[in-house]
N, C-alpha and C positions, 0 to 999 in steps of 0.2 A: 827089929824092923829091918827089912831089906828094901833097896831101891833098885829097880831095873831101868836103865836109861831109856828115855823116850823124849819126844819133842812136844808133848802136850803140856798143858797147864801153866804156861808162862803168863805172867801178868805184866802190865806196862805201867809202873807207878809214876814214871817220868818219861817225857819224850826221849826216845833213843835208848831207853833202858828197859830190859826185860829181866825178870827174876822168877825163880822157881825154887821152892823149898824142896830139897832132895830127901833128907831124913831128919828125924828128931828123936830125942829121948827125954828123960826126965829133967835134964839140966842143960842140954845143948841142942842147937838147931843149925843145920848146914844148908846154905842157900847158894845157888849158882846165879851169877849176874852176867848177862850179855849186854855189853855197852857198845853202841855205835860210836865210831870216831867222831869227835866234836861234841858229844853229849857231856853234860855236867850234872854231878850230884851236888846240890847246894850245901853250904855249910849247915850242919845240924848236930844235935847230940841226943843221946838216949841213955837210959841207965844200964844198958847191956854192954858187957865186954864184947869186943868184936875182933876176931883174929882172921886174917885173910891170906890168900895165896893167889898170885897172878899166873894163870895158865897160859894165856897168850895176849899179845897186844902191848900197849904202853899206857900207863896212867900217871898223871901228875896228881899226887895226893897231898892233902893238907891235914895234919893232925896236930891240934893245939897250935903252937908257934912254929912248927916244923913243916917243911915242904920236902917231898921225896919223889923222885922219878922211879916208878916201879916198872920193871921189865920182867919177862917170863922167868919164873923160878924165884922171884922175890916175894917176901911175905911181910906182914905187919900185924901189930897188935894195938888196939885202941882201947884204953881204959873206959869204963862207963862214965857217962856225963862229961865227956871230952868233945869239944867242938871239932868236927872233921868234915871233909868233903873231897871230891875228886873231879878231874877232867880226863875224859878218854882221849888220848892223843891219836889213837887209831882204834879200829875195832878190837875189842878186848873181851876176855873171859876171865872172871874172878870167882873163886870159891871162898865163902866166908862162913865162919862159925860164930854163933851168938850164944852168950850165957848170961843170965838164964834164958830159957826159951822165949823168943818173941811171939807172944800169943797172936798178934796181928799177922804173923807170917805163916801160921798153921793153915795148910790147905784143907779145904773141906773134904777132899777125897782120900785123905790119909787118916787112919785111925791109930792112935797111940796104943800100943799093945802092952804097955807097962814094963817093957824091957829096956 
C-alpha cells in the first residue's frame, strides 16, 4: 500500500484534534495527528501498543506514572493497556503507529491489499 499526501479525510475525534490514518498493513497502522495548542487527549488505555514521533510542536505527555515534555524529533512507545494522555502546549503534528491494527481507525476509502 502506498499513501500520497493529501489534506482530505481528517476526522475530529476530540475538539482541537484531527487525525487521519495514512497507511496500514496486516499488523500495524500509521496515523497522523494534528493537535491545536491547548487541546487535550484525556487519559485512556487500549490493548494496542502505540509508538510515536513528534514532527512539530510541543506535547506534555503522560504515560503510566511518567510525564514527558515531547519536542520535535522526540519519540515514545506506550505498551498496550497502559493509561496515557497528552496536552498540546502549542500546535503540534505527531505520527503514531499502532499494533495490532486499530480496526476503528481503518478509513472507509482505503482497501487493504494484503501486503
